[in-house]
C-alpha positions in Angstrom: -18.8 37.5 13.1 -21.9 35.5 11.6 -20.6 32.9 8.4 -24.1 31.9 6.4 -24.5 27.6 6.8 -23.0 25.8 3.8 -25.1 25.2 1.5 -24.8 21.7 -0.8 -27.1 20.9 -3.6 -26.3 18.2 -6.3 -28.7 20.6 -8.4 -26.1 23.0 -8.1 -23.7 21.1 -9.0 -22.2 21.6 -13.1 -21.5 17.4 -13.1 -24.7 17.0 -12.3 -26.0 13.3 -13.9 -22.5 12.6 -15.1 -19.5 10.0 -13.7 -18.6 12.3 -11.2 -21.8 11.5 -9.5 -20.7 8.2 -9.1 -17.3 9.6 -6.8 -18.6 12.4 -5.3 -18.6 12.4 -1.3 -22.1 14.2 -1.3 -23.6 11.6 -3.2 -22.3 9.1 -0.8 -23.8 11.1 2.0 -26.6 11.8 0.6 -27.5 7.9 -1.1 -27.2 6.4 2.8 -29.8 5.4 5.2 -31.2 7.4 7.3 -29.4 7.2 10.6 -26.0 5.4 9.2 -22.8 6.4 10.4 -20.2 8.0 7.7 -16.9 6.2 8.6 -13.6 8.5 8.4 -10.3 5.9 8.6 -7.3 7.1 10.9 -5.4 7.9 7.6 -8.1 10.3 6.6 -9.2 11.9 9.5 -5.6 12.6 9.6 -5.3 14.0 6.0 -8.5 16.4 7.3 -7.2 17.9 10.3 -3.9 18.6 7.8 -6.5 20.8 5.6 -8.4 22.3 8.5 -5.0 23.5 9.9 -3.7 25.0 6.9 -6.9 26.8 6.6 -7.7 25.0 3.6 -11.3 23.8 4.9 -13.4 24.8 7.7 -12.2 23.3 11.6 -13.9 20.1 11.9 -17.0 19.8 13.9 -17.8 16.6 15.1 -16.3 15.5 18.4 -16.4 12.1 19.4 
């Protein structure tokens, strides 16, 4: 089964240009410098894996 890629755009967000942008993970990732790493702490990784294992978010793709 092929699924369409997930497209996330600030332009499609109903909260664009509001105070919510300052605390948005998409804004954080998009505003970083090219080739800068996105650092995820161990506790955050555990939480993401738990959400993934429960089917609430897609499987994590990064391995390393």
